[in-house]
N, C-alpha and C positions, 0 to 999 in steps of 0.2 A: 792837572787836570791827574790822573792816576795813570802809573804804569802798565799798560796794558800786553806786554810784552812775554810776560809769562801768564800763560794758560792760569795756573792755580799755584797758589802760593801757601806755603805755614811759614809765616812768623813765631817763634818763641813757644811752640803749642808745648801747654803743659794737660795733661791731665792723671790725675790722682783721685784713687777711691778709697772712699773712710773705711775705718776699722772699726765698729764698732765695739768695743770691751764689756766686760761687764755689769750685771744688775746696776753697780752704781755710775756706772756710764750715762746708762741707758736713761736711768733715772733723770741724773741732769741735762738729760739731751745732748750732750756735749759724744765725738767719735773719743777713744780712741789714741787714735792715728789715722794714718793712712799709709799707702801703698802709693809708690813713686811711678804710676808703669811710662809714662812717658812727662818729659820734661826735658824741656827745649830744642824742639826741631824747627829747624827751618828748610825749606824744600823748596824749590821754583823747579816745574813743571811750563817747557815752553809746547808752543802752539806745535802739536804732530809727535810730539814725544813720548814714547814709552818706556814706563818706569817698572821696574823688578825692589821690591822692598823684602832686602834678601836676610838672614837674621837668625839665631836663635831660639829656639824656644823659649816663650815669656818674656823676648825683647822691646813687644809694644806695637807691632809690625802690624794686626790687626785693631789695636786700640787703634791706631794714625789712621790706617783706611776706614773703621766705622767713624772716627770723628771727622774725614773728610767726606765721607755720604751722608753725614748729618744722621748717624745712628748712636754718637755721643757726642756728650757736648765736652767740649773741655775746659777744666781749669784754669787756663791760660794761653795765652796767645789768640792769633787771627789766622781765619784761612779765607784769604781772599781769589777769590774764581774771576778770571778776566775783571781781574779792578773793583769790584764791588767784594765789601764785604760781608760773609757770609754766616759767621759766628752767633748774631743772634739770632737770625733767621730762624722761626717756628713753626709749623703749619704745614701740614701738606699743600693748602691754595699756594702759601708761599713758594714750600721747596719744589713743587712742581717741575718743572721746565728744569731746576736744579740738577733734579737726578736722572732724570731727561740723558743730560749728557754726563752723569760722574755716575762709575762702580766700580765694585772691586772685583776681580775673575782671581778666584784660586786656582793655582794654576801648577800647585805644589806635584800632582801625580804626574805633569808631562816634564817637569828638571827631576822625578827621580828615575828616571826609564834610565 
């Protein structure tokens, strides 16, 4: 039985964006490399907890939020919500109940006052 003490858990989250090089790489259909936006994030959020992801520009905060809200797919790792693996879930009907309970709030204006 899955442990549901954590409402949301990220395990080894990775997000890599491919870099498409010049003409030769495109002809072969291979990316020239990848930008490692997020590498190996582990995060546990308990029921009733509120967290803030804070970091430098370009550190992956928005990318982590986009993966949690299912607006981006991870390259590796898992996204568990109430013990259920949400990583491979796709489609609006499958995600509707999840998206009613998970959201990002961009509060940078509140923090800059």
